[in-house]
Each structure stands twice: as C-alpha cells, then as structure tokens.
N, C-alpha and C positions, 0 to 999 in steps of 0.2 A: 568091200573096197570098190570104189568107182574109178574109172579112168577118163580123164578129160580128153576129148577128141577135138579140141579147138586149136591145136598147134602149140599150146603153152608147154607141153612136155615133149615136143618133137613129133607128135603123131596127129594126123588129120584124116578125115574121111571124105570120100567123094564117091557117090553112087554105091555105097556099101563096101568100098575097098579102103583098106588102111594104107596110108602113105607115110613113110618114115622120112625124116630129114636126112640129107646126105652131108657128111662132114669131111673135112680133110683129116688125115691121121693126127696132125698137131692140134686140131680143133676138137677131138674127142674129149669127153669128160674124163677125169682121172679114173683109172681102173680101180676096182675095189668093191663093186656091187655085183656079185656073180649073177648071171642070168640076163643082164641087159643085152640088147641087140641093137646094131646100128649099121649104116652103110658108110663106106669111105670112097672118095672119088680119086684118090691119088696113091693107091697101093703100089709098091714097087716089087715086082716079081713075087706075087703072093703064093704061098704054099699052104694048102688046107692044114689046119691044126697048128700052124706056127704063128708066132707073134707078128702082127702087121707092121710093116715099115712104110713110111711115106717117101715121096719123091718120084713116084711113077705116075702112070695115067690110067690105072685099072680101077674101075668101080666094082666093089665087092662087099658082101656082107661080112660083118665081124661080130664077135660077142665077147663080153667081159667075163673072164673065168674067175674073177675075184682078186686077181693079181695083175693081169695084163689083158690087152685086147688081142684076140685070136682070130685068124682068118677062118671063116666058116659060116 
C-alpha cells in the first residue's frame, strides 16, 4: 500500500516531516474508520480519552476509535 503525500489525503511533507491538516470538530470526516488521526483547532475543554467537542479554541490531536473522534 502506498500513501500519497501530496495533500490529497490530508498529509503533506516538508523537509522530511509529515504535516496533517487541521480541522474544526464539525469538519472532521464521519467517524467509523478506526485508527485515523487528525488535529482539531476548536476543541472545548478537551479531556484525554473522551469524545471531542467543538466550540472552544484548543488545538489538539484526535483519533477515530471506530465510533467517534476521541481526544488523544
């Protein structure tokens, strides 16, 4: 399996570093594919291991657990 690093899947490279797109919580893809990771820019009072909620101003990593997007 190859991974496109041209931005078409939300990932780009620059000098050997991977850069992921930053989403709002509402802009995240629908959860359901466990293992995906992303960043959100508007998390509200994020707690590690809890479902992410929008409406705040915290930029934080999240992951898809197959059901919902989780802070972590």
